[in-house]
Backbone and ligand atoms as CSV (ligand in chain L), in Angstrom:
chain,resi,resn,atom,element,x,y,z
A,1,MET,N,N,207.568,205.194,30.273
A,1,MET,CA,C,208.846,205.715,29.813
A,1,MET,C,C,208.672,207.083,29.212
A,2,VAL,N,N,208.308,207.171,28.037
A,2,VAL,CA,C,208.872,207.938,26.949
A,2,VAL,C,C,208.776,209.438,27.047
A,3,LYS,N,N,207.801,209.962,27.673
A,3,LYS,CA,C,207.476,211.379,27.542
A,3,LYS,C,C,208.664,212.288,27.281
A,4,GLU,N,N,209.787,211.999,27.889
A,4,GLU,CA,C,210.976,212.833,27.680
A,4,GLU,C,C,211.412,212.804,26.217
A,5,TYR,N,N,211.071,211.744,25.510
A,5,TYR,CA,C,211.462,211.646,24.110
A,5,TYR,C,C,210.729,212.685,23.274
A,6,ALA,N,N,209.739,213.337,23.868
A,6,ALA,CA,C,208.995,214.356,23.137
A,6,ALA,C,C,209.899,215.527,22.757
A,7,ARG,N,N,211.130,215.523,23.227
A,7,ARG,CA,C,212.097,216.511,22.782
A,7,ARG,C,C,212.336,216.331,21.282
A,8,ASN,N,N,212.398,217.423,20.541
A,8,ASN,CA,C,212.637,217.386,19.089
A,8,ASN,C,C,211.634,216.516,18.345
A,9,PRO,N,N,210.337,216.757,18.540
A,9,PRO,CA,C,209.336,215.903,17.895
A,9,PRO,C,C,209.335,216.085,16.374
A,10,ALA,N,N,208.884,215.037,15.701
A,10,ALA,CA,C,208.695,215.106,14.258
A,10,ALA,C,C,207.266,215.553,13.988
A,11,PRO,N,N,207.012,216.095,12.791
A,11,PRO,CA,C,205.656,216.541,12.486
A,11,PRO,C,C,204.694,215.371,12.287
A,12,GLY,N,N,203.475,215.551,12.746
A,12,GLY,CA,C,202.381,214.607,12.465
A,12,GLY,C,C,202.678,213.188,12.886
A,13,LEU,N,N,202.260,212.262,12.029
A,13,LEU,CA,C,202.380,210.844,12.358
A,13,LEU,C,C,203.829,210.369,12.399
A,14,LEU,N,N,204.728,211.120,11.772
A,14,LEU,CA,C,206.130,210.706,11.792
A,14,LEU,C,C,206.661,210.661,13.232
A,15,ASP,N,N,206.009,211.403,14.118
A,15,ASP,CA,C,206.455,211.341,15.509
A,15,ASP,C,C,206.160,209.972,16.131
A,16,ASP,N,N,205.153,209.269,15.613
A,16,ASP,CA,C,204.930,207.887,16.056
A,16,ASP,C,C,206.149,207.021,15.717
A,17,VAL,N,N,206.701,207.234,14.533
A,17,VAL,CA,C,207.872,206.457,14.111
A,17,VAL,C,C,209.076,206.823,14.984
A,18,ARG,N,N,209.229,208.120,15.253
A,18,ARG,CA,C,210.356,208.561,16.093
A,18,ARG,C,C,210.253,207.917,17.481
A,19,THR,N,N,209.055,207.956,18.058
A,19,THR,CA,C,208.859,207.338,19.373
A,19,THR,C,C,209.131,205.834,19.309
A,20,PHE,N,N,208.644,205.214,18.232
A,20,PHE,CA,C,208.845,203.771,18.040
A,20,PHE,C,C,210.346,203.449,18.002
A,21,LEU,N,N,211.105,204.215,17.232
A,21,LEU,CA,C,212.552,203.968,17.135
A,21,LEU,C,C,213.228,204.203,18.483
A,22,ASN,N,N,212.670,205.116,19.280
A,22,ASN,CA,C,213.273,205.433,20.575
A,22,ASN,C,C,212.881,204.452,21.678
A,23,THR,N,N,212.189,203.372,21.316
A,23,THR,CA,C,211.994,202.314,22.315
A,23,THR,C,C,213.305,201.554,22.511
A,24,ARG,N,N,214.291,201.835,21.682
A,24,ARG,CA,C,215.646,201.311,21.933
A,24,ARG,C,C,216.624,202.464,21.968
A,25,THR,N,N,217.309,202.637,23.095
A,25,THR,CA,C,218.289,203.719,23.225
A,25,THR,C,C,219.471,203.214,24.049
A,26,ILE,N,N,220.370,204.135,24.359
A,26,ILE,CA,C,221.501,203.844,25.238
A,26,ILE,C,C,221.206,204.494,26.592
A,27,SER,N,N,221.372,203.742,27.654
A,27,SER,CA,C,221.103,204.256,28.993
A,27,SER,C,C,222.085,205.366,29.363
A,28,HIS,N,N,221.568,206.432,29.987
A,28,HIS,CA,C,222.451,207.511,30.447
A,28,HIS,C,C,223.399,207.006,31.521
A,29,ASP,N,N,222.925,206.085,32.346
A,29,ASP,CA,C,223.692,205.664,33.525
A,29,ASP,C,C,224.704,204.581,33.183
A,30,THR,N,N,224.204,203.475,32.593
A,30,THR,CA,C,225.103,202.338,32.368
A,30,THR,C,C,225.788,202.419,31.014
A,31,ARG,N,N,225.281,203.250,30.108
A,31,ARG,CA,C,225.753,203.359,28.725
A,31,ARG,C,C,225.515,202.070,27.940
A,32,GLY,N,N,224.686,201.188,28.486
A,32,GLY,CA,C,224.325,199.967,27.772
A,32,GLY,C,C,222.982,200.157,27.074
A,33,PRO,N,N,222.628,199.261,26.137
A,33,PRO,CA,C,221.359,199.400,25.422
A,33,PRO,C,C,220.150,199.115,26.319
A,34,VAL,N,N,219.075,199.864,26.076
A,34,VAL,CA,C,217.824,199.678,26.803
A,34,VAL,C,C,216.736,199.428,25.770
A,35,ASP,N,N,215.953,198.385,25.955
A,35,ASP,CA,C,214.869,198.067,25.026
A,35,ASP,C,C,213.536,198.052,25.778
A,36,ASP,N,N,212.713,199.067,25.504
A,36,ASP,CA,C,211.437,199.225,26.208
A,36,ASP,C,C,210.259,198.623,25.452
A,37,LEU,N,N,210.503,198.045,24.287
A,37,LEU,CA,C,209.397,197.657,23.412
A,37,LEU,C,C,208.443,196.642,24.069
A,38,THR,N,N,208.992,195.584,24.615
A,38,THR,CA,C,208.158,194.544,25.218
A,38,THR,C,C,207.329,195.126,26.350
A,39,ASP,N,N,207.964,195.959,27.147
A,39,ASP,CA,C,207.290,196.553,28.297
A,39,ASP,C,C,206.094,197.422,27.853
A,40,ILE,N,N,206.309,198.275,26.888
A,40,ILE,CA,C,205.233,199.171,26.443
A,40,ILE,C,C,204.117,198.374,25.773
A,41,ALA,N,N,204.493,197.345,25.006
A,41,ALA,CA,C,203.491,196.568,24.275
A,41,ALA,C,C,202.724,195.611,25.194
A,42,SER,N,N,203.155,195.490,26.439
A,42,SER,CA,C,202.488,194.554,27.344
A,42,SER,C,C,201.106,195.059,27.750
A,43,SER,N,N,200.822,196.335,27.589
A,43,SER,CA,C,199.474,196.841,27.869
A,43,SER,C,C,199.082,197.826,26.782
A,44,SER,N,N,197.899,197.607,26.205
A,44,SER,CA,C,197.513,198.470,25.089
A,44,SER,C,C,197.236,199.891,25.587
A,45,GLN,N,N,196.885,199.998,26.857
A,45,GLN,CA,C,196.669,201.337,27.438
A,45,GLN,C,C,197.998,202.110,27.452
A,46,GLN,N,N,199.041,201.411,27.897
A,46,GLN,CA,C,200.369,202.015,27.938
A,46,GLN,C,C,200.830,202.364,26.525
A,47,TRP,N,N,200.559,201.435,25.601
A,47,TRP,CA,C,200.963,201.645,24.209
A,47,TRP,C,C,200.342,202.924,23.654
A,48,HIS,N,N,199.036,203.070,23.890
A,48,HIS,CA,C,198.348,204.220,23.295
A,48,HIS,C,C,198.579,205.522,24.055
A,49,ALA,N,N,199.258,205.431,25.222
A,49,ALA,CA,C,199.722,206.668,25.865
A,49,ALA,C,C,200.921,207.221,25.086
A,50,GLU,N,N,201.609,206.336,24.353
A,50,GLU,CA,C,202.808,206.747,23.619
A,50,GLU,C,C,202.536,206.991,22.141
A,51,PHE,N,N,201.577,206.218,21.574
A,51,PHE,CA,C,201.368,206.244,20.127
A,51,PHE,C,C,199.947,206.651,19.776
A,52,SER,N,N,199.796,207.232,18.582
A,52,SER,CA,C,198.464,207.562,18.097
A,52,SER,C,C,197.728,206.270,17.717
A,53,ASP,N,N,196.443,206.391,17.440
A,53,ASP,CA,C,195.632,205.214,17.112
A,53,ASP,C,C,196.055,204.568,15.790
A,54,VAL,N,N,196.812,205.298,14.989
A,54,VAL,CA,C,197.221,204.762,13.687
A,54,VAL,C,C,198.165,203.571,13.851
A,55,VAL,N,N,198.992,203.605,14.895
A,55,VAL,CA,C,199.946,202.510,15.121
A,55,VAL,C,C,199.385,201.579,16.190
A,56,SER,N,N,198.924,200.408,15.729
A,56,SER,CA,C,198.281,199.474,16.645
A,56,SER,C,C,199.303,198.808,17.569
A,57,CYS,N,N,198.829,198.404,18.735
A,57,CYS,CA,C,199.694,197.726,19.711
A,57,CYS,C,C,200.011,196.319,19.196
A,58,PRO,N,N,201.304,195.937,19.112
A,58,PRO,CA,C,201.632,194.609,18.588
A,58,PRO,C,C,201.236,193.503,19.559
A,59,THR,N,N,200.767,192.381,19.004
A,59,THR,CA,C,200.498,191.207,19.838
A,59,THR,C,C,201.839,190.559,20.180
A,60,GLY,N,N,201.793,189.628,21.109
A,60,GLY,CA,C,203.012,188.908,21.487
A,60,GLY,C,C,203.656,188.222,20.293
A,61,ASP,N,N,202.789,187.674,19.397
A,61,ASP,CA,C,203.312,186.992,18.200
A,61,ASP,C,C,204.003,187.968,17.250
A,62,GLU,N,N,203.481,189.199,17.223
A,62,GLU,CA,C,204.030,190.200,16.290
A,62,GLU,C,C,205.356,190.789,16.786
A,63,LEU,N,N,205.568,190.724,18.093
A,63,LEU,CA,C,206.683,191.471,18.697
A,63,LEU,C,C,208.064,191.214,18.060
A,64,PRO,N,N,208.456,189.954,17.834
A,64,PRO,CA,C,209.796,189.745,17.252
A,64,PRO,C,C,209.945,190.442,15.895
A,65,GLY,N,N,208.907,190.368,15.057
A,65,GLY,CA,C,208.961,191.019,13.746
A,65,GLY,C,C,208.997,192.528,13.876
A,66,VAL,N,N,208.231,193.049,14.824
A,66,VAL,CA,C,208.178,194.498,15.037
A,66,VAL,C,C,209.532,195.002,15.530
A,67,ARG,N,N,210.154,194.217,16.398
A,67,ARG,CA,C,211.476,194.605,16.907
A,67,ARG,C,C,212.510,194.594,15.768
A,68,ALA,N,N,212.439,193.569,14.929
A,68,ALA,CA,C,213.379,193.482,13.800
A,68,ALA,C,C,213.180,194.670,12.861
A,69,LEU,N,N,211.923,195.037,12.640
A,69,LEU,CA,C,211.634,196.198,11.783
A,69,LEU,C,C,212.231,197.469,12.391
A,70,ARG,N,N,212.040,197.628,13.691
A,70,ARG,CA,C,212.575,198.817,14.367
A,70,ARG,C,C,214.088,198.918,14.170
A,71,ASP,N,N,214.788,197.820,14.423
A,71,ASP,CA,C,216.244,197.863,14.332
A,71,ASP,C,C,216.689,198.019,12.873
A,72,GLY,N,N,215.907,197.451,11.949
A,72,GLY,CA,C,216.215,197.595,10.531
A,72,GLY,C,C,216.005,199.018,10.060
A,73,ILE,N,N,214.905,199.635,10.459
A,73,ILE,CA,C,214.611,201.010,10.041
A,73,ILE,C,C,215.644,201.970,10.624
A,74,ARG,N,N,216.105,201.680,11.824
A,74,ARG,CA,C,217.145,202.525,12.424
A,74,ARG,C,C,218.375,202.608,11.519
A,75,ARG,N,N,218.681,201.496,10.848
A,75,ARG,CA,C,219.863,201.488,9.974
A,75,ARG,C,C,219.634,202.333,8.715
A,76,GLU,N,N,218.405,202.709,8.454
A,76,GLU,CA,C,218.081,203.479,7.244
A,76,GLU,C,C,217.976,204.974,7.524
A,77,LEU,N,N,218.286,205.386,8.745
A,77,LEU,CA,C,218.103,206.790,9.115
A,77,LEU,C,C,219.103,207.697,8.406
A,78,GLY,N,N,218.658,208.912,8.138
A,78,GLY,CA,C,219.588,209.945,7.704
A,78,GLY,C,C,219.817,210.028,6.206
A,79,GLY,N,N,219.218,209.140,5.412
A,79,GLY,CA,C,219.429,209.185,3.971
A,79,GLY,C,C,218.184,209.635,3.231
A,80,HIS,N,N,218.382,210.084,2.008
A,80,HIS,CA,C,217.234,210.488,1.187
A,80,HIS,C,C,216.435,209.259,0.750
A,81,HIS,N,N,217.184,208.245,0.306
A,81,HIS,CA,C,216.540,207.066,-0.262
A,81,HIS,C,C,217.011,205.845,0.511
A,82,PRO,N,N,216.342,205.505,1.591
A,82,PRO,CA,C,216.790,204.371,2.398
A,82,PRO,C,C,216.801,203.086,1.589
A,83,PRO,N,N,217.984,202.524,1.281
A,83,PRO,CA,C,218.083,201.394,0.359
A,83,PRO,C,C,217.461,200.110,0.894
A,84,GLY,N,N,217.487,199.933,2.217
A,84,GLY,CA,C,216.983,198.682,2.774
A,84,GLY,C,C,215.466,198.644,2.901
A,85,LEU,N,N,214.820,199.739,2.559
A,85,LEU,CA,C,213.368,199.820,2.746
A,85,LEU,C,C,212.616,198.779,1.919
A,86,GLN,N,N,213.157,198.471,0.742
A,86,GLN,CA,C,212.456,197.553,-0.150
A,86,GLN,C,C,212.230,196.190,0.498
A,87,ASP,N,N,213.240,195.702,1.213
A,87,ASP,CA,C,213.103,194.396,1.865
A,87,ASP,C,C,211.928,194.405,2.849
A,88,TRP,N,N,211.784,195.516,3.562
A,88,TRP,CA,C,210.682,195.603,4.536
A,88,TRP,C,C,209.338,195.716,3.828
A,89,LEU,N,N,209.331,196.420,2.687
A,89,LEU,CA,C,208.079,196.545,1.925
A,89,LEU,C,C,207.651,195.199,1.341
A,90,ASP,N,N,208.638,194.364,0.986
A,90,ASP,CA,C,208.298,193.021,0.499
A,90,ASP,C,C,207.652,192.206,1.616
A,91,MET,N,N,208.115,192.451,2.829
A,91,MET,CA,C,207.612,191.699,3.973
A,91,MET,C,C,206.263,192.241,4.461
A,92,TYR,N,N,206.136,193.563,4.477
A,92,TYR,CA,C,204.907,194.215,4.956
A,92,TYR,C,C,204.418,195.190,3.873
A,93,PRO,N,N,203.689,194.686,2.880
A,93,PRO,CA,C,203.296,195.561,1.759
A,93,PRO,C,C,202.386,196.702,2.214
A,94,VAL,N,N,202.594,197.857,1.611
A,94,VAL,CA,C,201.692,198.989,1.840
A,94,VAL,C,C,201.029,199.339,0.517
A,95,GLU,N,N,199.878,199.954,0.577
A,95,GLU,CA,C,199.197,200.331,-0.663
A,95,GLU,C,C,198.990,201.839,-0.701
A,96,ALA,N,N,199.000,202.375,-1.898
A,96,ALA,CA,C,198.808,203.816,-2.076
A,96,ALA,C,C,197.322,204.126,-2.106
A,97,TYR,N,N,196.954,205.288,-1.604
A,97,TYR,CA,C,195.572,205.742,-1.718
A,97,TYR,C,C,195.580,207.265,-1.846
A,98,PHE,N,N,194.494,207.793,-2.359
A,98,PHE,CA,C,194.387,209.237,-2.505
A,98,PHE,C,C,193.720,209.807,-1.262
A,99,ASP,N,N,194.433,210.707,-0.572
A,99,ASP,CA,C,193.898,211.343,0.628
A,99,ASP,C,C,193.218,212.648,0.200
A,100,ALA,N,N,191.887,212.627,0.225
A,100,ALA,CA,C,191.133,213.791,-0.261
A,100,ALA,C,C,191.371,215.022,0.617
A,101,ASP,N,N,191.638,214.822,1.903
A,101,ASP,CA,C,191.841,215.967,2.812
A,101,ASP,C,C,193.056,216.790,2.397
A,102,THR,N,N,194.144,216.090,2.067
A,102,THR,CA,C,195.374,216.811,1.735
A,102,THR,C,C,195.628,216.820,0.228
A,103,ALA,N,N,194.762,216.155,-0.521
A,103,ALA,CA,C,194.915,216.030,-1.980
A,103,ALA,C,C,196.295,215.494,-2.354
A,104,THR,N,N,196.748,214.495,-1.610
A,104,THR,CA,C,198.046,213.882,-1.906
A,104,THR,C,C,197.887,212.358,-1.902
A,105,ILE,N,N,198.860,211.687,-2.492
A,105,ILE,CA,C,198.915,210.229,-2.423
A,105,ILE,C,C,199.587,209.840,-1.106
A,106,ARG,N,N,198.908,209.033,-0.316
A,106,ARG,CA,C,199.486,208.547,0.946
A,106,ARG,C,C,199.524,207.020,0.887
A,107,HIS,N,N,200.060,206.441,1.939
A,107,HIS,CA,C,200.167,204.978,1.980
A,107,HIS,C,C,199.567,204.435,3.257
A,108,ARG,N,N,199.052,203.213,3.157
A,108,ARG,CA,C,198.540,202.557,4.353
A,108,ARG,C,C,198.904,201.085,4.295
A,109,ALA,N,N,198.941,200.472,5.486
A,109,ALA,CA,C,199.322,199.070,5.563
A,109,ALA,C,C,198.223,198.206,4.976
A,110,ARG,N,N,198.631,197.107,4.361
A,110,ARG,CA,C,197.654,196.120,3.946
A,110,ARG,C,C,197.420,195.232,5.176
A,111,GLY,N,N,196.279,195.365,5.784
A,111,GLY,CA,C,196.050,194.687,7.066
A,111,GLY,C,C,196.523,195.599,8.184
A,112,ASN,N,N,195.835,195.576,9.298
A,112,ASN,CA,C,196.118,196.538,10.361
A,112,ASN,C,C,197.196,196.009,11.317
A,113,THR,N,N,198.410,195.783,10.801
A,113,THR,CA,C,199.477,195.297,11.668
A,113,THR,C,C,200.316,196.472,12.150
A,114,CYS,N,N,200.927,196.301,13.291
A,114,CYS,CA,C,201.789,197.350,13.843
A,114,CYS,C,C,202.928,197.658,12.867
A,115,ALA,N,N,203.617,196.602,12.402
A,115,ALA,CA,C,204.761,196.804,11.511
A,115,ALA,C,C,204.328,197.503,10.220
A,116,GLY,N,N,203.203,197.058,9.653
A,116,GLY,CA,C,202.715,197.647,8.414
A,116,GLY,C,C,202.365,199.117,8.587
A,117,ASN,N,N,201.720,199.446,9.718
A,117,ASN,CA,C,201.334,200.838,9.966
A,117,ASN,C,C,202.563,201.737,10.104
A,118,VAL,N,N,203.564,201.247,10.816
A,118,VAL,CA,C,204.800,202.023,10.972
A,118,VAL,C,C,205.446,202.244,9.608
A,119,LEU,N,N,205.512,201.164,8.839
A,119,LEU,CA,C,206.178,201.238,7.537
A,119,LEU,C,C,205.454,202.210,6.596
A,120,ALA,N,N,204.129,202.217,6.641
A,120,ALA,CA,C,203.364,203.133,5.782
A,120,ALA,C,C,203.717,204.588,6.101
A,121,ILE,N,N,203.909,204.897,7.372
A,121,ILE,CA,C,204.283,206.266,7.762
A,121,ILE,C,C,205.691,206.591,7.251
A,122,VAL,N,N,206.592,205.589,7.338
A,122,VAL,CA,C,207.960,205.786,6.831
A,122,VAL,C,C,207.919,206.075,5.331
A,123,VAL,N,N,207.117,205.309,4.610
A,123,VAL,CA,C,207.022,205.491,3.150
A,123,VAL,C,C,206.502,206.898,2.823
A,124,ASP,N,N,205.504,207.346,3.545
A,124,ASP,CA,C,205.004,208.712,3.336
A,124,ASP,C,C,206.106,209.739,3.591
A,125,ALA,N,N,206.889,209.501,4.646
A,125,ALA,CA,C,207.948,210.459,5.003
A,125,ALA,C,C,209.057,210.474,3.943
A,126,VAL,N,N,209.356,209.304,3.366
A,126,VAL,CA,C,210.354,209.254,2.290
A,126,VAL,C,C,209.810,210.017,1.080
A,127,SER,N,N,208.515,209.795,0.788
A,127,SER,CA,C,207.895,210.442,-0.389
A,127,SER,C,C,207.896,211.961,-0.264
A,128,ASP,N,N,207.619,212.471,0.939
A,128,ASP,CA,C,207.497,213.933,1.038
A,128,ASP,C,C,208.783,214.603,1.542
A,129,GLY,N,N,209.865,213.832,1.656
A,129,GLY,CA,C,211.167,214.432,1.954
A,129,GLY,C,C,211.457,214.652,3.435
A,130,GLN,N,N,210.569,214.196,4.308
A,130,GLN,CA,C,210.813,214.415,5.741
A,130,GLN,C,C,211.737,213.354,6.347
A,131,TRP,N,N,211.832,212.219,5.661
A,131,TRP,CA,C,212.579,211.102,6.249
A,131,TRP,C,C,214.025,211.475,6.579
A,132,ARG,N,N,214.675,212.220,5.667
A,132,ARG,CA,C,216.097,212.527,5.871
A,132,ARG,C,C,216.325,213.416,7.085
A,133,ARG,N,N,215.263,214.023,7.625
A,133,ARG,CA,C,215.412,214.869,8.812
A,133,ARG,C,C,215.406,214.066,10.118
A,134,LEU,N,N,215.062,212.807,10.003
A,134,LEU,CA,C,215.028,211.957,11.195
A,134,LEU,C,C,216.413,211.349,11.371
A,135,ARG,N,N,217.061,211.615,12.484
A,135,ARG,CA,C,218.441,211.156,12.674
A,135,ARG,C,C,218.651,210.661,14.094
A,136,ALA,N,N,219.677,209.816,14.275
A,136,ALA,CA,C,219.993,209.282,15.596
A,136,ALA,C,C,221.202,210.007,16.171
A,137,CYS,N,N,221.115,210.397,17.436
A,137,CYS,CA,C,222.227,211.059,18.127
A,137,CYS,C,C,223.372,210.066,18.312
A,138,PRO,N,N,224.608,210.442,17.954
A,138,PRO,CA,C,225.731,209.513,18.126
A,138,PRO,C,C,226.049,209.233,19.592
A,139,GLY,N,N,225.565,210.093,20.507
A,139,GLY,CA,C,225.873,209.898,21.926
A,139,GLY,C,C,224.945,208.914,22.611
A,140,CYS,N,N,223.641,209.045,22.378
A,140,CYS,CA,C,222.673,208.237,23.128
A,140,CYS,C,C,221.746,207.443,22.202
A,141,GLU,N,N,221.922,207.608,20.909
A,141,GLU,CA,C,221.126,206.915,19.893
A,141,GLU,C,C,219.653,207.323,19.875
A,142,ARG,N,N,219.292,208.355,20.644
A,142,ARG,CA,C,217.917,208.843,20.554
A,142,ARG,C,C,217.692,209.461,19.182
A,143,VAL,N,N,216.507,209.197,18.639
A,143,VAL,CA,C,216.181,209.727,17.320
A,143,VAL,C,C,215.483,211.069,17.498
A,144,PHE,N,N,215.935,212.047,16.738
A,144,PHE,CA,C,215.328,213.376,16.807
A,144,PHE,C,C,215.020,213.852,15.398
A,145,TYR,N,N,214.199,214.878,15.312
A,145,TYR,CA,C,213.836,215.456,14.021
A,145,TYR,C,C,214.647,216.723,13.838
A,146,ASP,N,N,215.457,216.751,12.804
A,146,ASP,CA,C,216.365,217.870,12.558
A,146,ASP,C,C,215.640,218.955,11.770
A,147,ARG,N,N,215.343,220.075,12.429
A,147,ARG,CA,C,214.642,221.174,11.768
A,147,ARG,C,C,215.603,222.212,11.201
A,148,SER,N,N,216.899,221.998,11.325
A,148,SER,CA,C,217.844,222.997,10.830
A,148,SER,C,C,217.753,223.061,9.296
A,149,PRO,N,N,217.929,224.273,8.719
A,149,PRO,CA,C,217.720,224.440,7.276
A,149,PRO,C,C,218.619,223.530,6.442
A,150,ASN,N,N,219.875,223.334,6.861
A,150,ASN,CA,C,220.790,222.539,6.022
A,150,ASN,C,C,221.134,221.183,6.650
A,151,LEU,N,N,220.250,220.665,7.483
A,151,LEU,CA,C,220.429,219.332,8.073
A,151,LEU,C,C,221.770,219.194,8.783
A,152,SER,N,N,222.105,220.166,9.617
A,152,SER,CA,C,223.436,220.200,10.219
A,152,SER,C,C,223.439,219.718,11.666
A,153,ARG,N,N,222.273,219.377,12.165
A,153,ARG,CA,C,222.218,219.006,13.578
A,153,ARG,C,C,222.795,217.608,13.805
A,154,VAL,N,N,223.640,217.470,14.813
A,154,VAL,CA,C,224.293,216.192,15.086
A,154,VAL,C,C,223.752,215.556,16.354
A,155,TRP,N,N,223.583,216.369,17.408
A,155,TRP,CA,C,223.273,215.829,18.736
A,155,TRP,C,C,221.799,215.983,19.066
A,156,CYS,N,N,221.317,215.102,19.968
A,156,CYS,CA,C,219.930,215.238,20.439
A,156,CYS,C,C,219.780,216.566,21.160
A,157,GLY,N,N,220.828,216.992,21.876
A,157,GLY,CA,C,220.762,218.259,22.592
A,157,GLY,C,C,222.117,218.646,23.142
A,158,MET,N,N,222.286,219.944,23.469
A,158,MET,CA,C,223.514,220.418,24.115
A,158,MET,C,C,223.309,220.448,25.627
A,159,TYR,N,N,222.042,220.495,26.066
A,159,TYR,CA,C,221.731,220.610,27.490
A,159,TYR,C,C,220.765,219.511,27.872
A,160,ALA,N,N,220.826,219.080,29.128
A,160,ALA,CA,C,220.029,217.929,29.542
A,160,ALA,C,C,218.530,218.218,29.554
A,161,ASN,N,N,218.116,219.428,29.942
A,161,ASN,CA,C,216.688,219.786,29.895
A,161,ASN,C,C,215.784,218.783,30.580
A,162,GLY,N,N,216.136,218.306,31.752
A,162,GLY,CA,C,215.225,217.377,32.441
A,162,GLY,C,C,215.932,216.101,32.806
A,163,PRO,N,N,215.321,215.314,33.701
A,163,PRO,CA,C,215.996,214.147,34.272
A,163,PRO,C,C,216.412,213.101,33.239
A,164,ALA,N,N,215.603,212.864,32.216
A,164,ALA,CA,C,215.936,211.807,31.259
A,164,ALA,C,C,216.726,212.345,30.072
A,165,GLY,N,N,216.916,213.661,30.030
A,165,GLY,CA,C,217.649,214.249,28.914
A,165,GLY,C,C,219.144,214.092,29.103
A,166,ARG,N,N,219.877,214.147,28.006
A,166,ARG,CA,C,221.332,214.031,28.096
A,166,ARG,C,C,221.943,215.121,27.240
A,167,ALA,N,N,222.956,215.793,27.797
A,167,ALA,CA,C,223.594,216.889,27.074
A,167,ALA,C,C,224.666,216.318,26.166
A,168,CYS,N,N,224.275,215.501,25.190
A,168,CYS,CA,C,225.248,214.763,24.378
A,168,CYS,C,C,226.243,215.685,23.680
A,169,GLY,N,N,225.762,216.819,23.173
A,169,GLY,CA,C,226.647,217.737,22.466
A,169,GLY,C,C,227.731,218.273,23.378
A,170,THR,N,N,227.343,218.694,24.596
A,170,THR,CA,C,228.307,219.243,25.550
A,170,THR,C,C,229.275,218.165,26.023
A,171,ILE,N,N,228.745,216.965,26.284
A,171,ILE,CA,C,229.594,215.866,26.743
A,171,ILE,C,C,230.678,215.567,25.698
A,172,ALA,N,N,230.292,215.578,24.437
A,172,ALA,CA,C,231.250,215.295,23.366
A,172,ALA,C,C,232.296,216.405,23.259
A,173,LYS,N,N,231.851,217.653,23.438
A,173,LYS,CA,C,232.767,218.798,23.379
A,173,LYS,C,C,233.816,218.708,24.477
A,174,VAL,N,N,233.345,218.400,25.699
A,174,VAL,CA,C,234.247,218.304,26.848
A,174,VAL,C,C,235.249,217.174,26.623
A,175,ALA,N,N,234.765,216.047,26.113
A,175,ALA,CA,C,235.645,214.899,25.873
A,175,ALA,C,C,236.717,215.264,24.840
A,176,ALA,N,N,236.305,215.988,23.797
A,176,ALA,CA,C,237.261,216.389,22.762
A,176,ALA,C,C,238.289,217.354,23.331
A,177,HIS,N,N,237.836,218.268,24.201
A,177,HIS,CA,C,238.730,219.232,24.830
A,177,HIS,C,C,239.761,218.505,25.697
A,178,ARG,N,N,239.265,217.526,26.505
A,178,ARG,CA,C,240.169,216.759,27.381
A,178,ARG,C,C,241.199,215.999,26.552
A,179,ALA,N,N,240.756,215.464,25.430
A,179,ALA,CA,C,241.676,214.700,24.589
A,179,ALA,C,C,242.801,215.589,24.078
A,180,ARG,N,N,242.447,216.853,23.766
A,180,ARG,CA,C,243.456,217.794,23.274
A,180,ARG,C,C,244.443,218.187,24.368
A,181,GLN,N,N,243.922,218.242,25.645
A,181,GLN,CA,C,244.756,218.672,26.777
A,181,GLN,C,C,245.734,217.576,27.210
A,182,ARG,N,N,245.423,216.334,26.857
A,182,ARG,CA,C,246.228,215.207,27.346
A,182,ARG,C,C,247.687,215.356,26.886
A,183,PRO,N,N,248.633,215.246,27.817
A,183,PRO,CA,C,250.033,215.398,27.408
A,183,PRO,C,C,250.482,214.281,26.465
A,184,ILE,N,N,251.320,214.610,25.556
A,184,ILE,CA,C,251.829,213.598,24.615
A,184,ILE,C,C,253.005,212.878,25.271
A,185,ARG,N,N,252.926,211.564,25.305
A,185,ARG,CA,C,254.025,210.812,25.957
A,185,ARG,C,C,254.962,210.239,24.937
L,1,ZN,ZN,ZN,222.029,212.204,22.647
């Protein structure tokens, strides 16, 4: 799948989270939901083509929990202080450690689980203020990293830029224009 999702990447490991969230999107063709998680997790080779080594490939037993985490984290997008995060931390505890390379406090999963590793990256992103830049496009639900200075970006893109891309911004503009043109009955 995913390579096209490399549009609007997030910095560092946060891009693993963005890719993870984008295993569920809206199809360009049918406009119905598409869930690629099971497919990607079915082979660890495929998994690691999409994710860094920090995010381990979930086992079959882990998959339902990992999927629930993905859909739960999606609901926390776009805010400074994601309120629902605590419930996930109770379920998958992370621990703080001092990262000598960056001289900062970072977090890591207790136990090398896929869900825990993802959550640790989310916690780091909340701590350093990057989390609020991760947002979902209202047109296709793809998650992108908003680099605009005042967090004003709404759409994944205005132009399709490739076969899997969608010009959500332009599509919305055209729809709004058509709505205005419609005669009043
Ligand atoms: Zn979009």
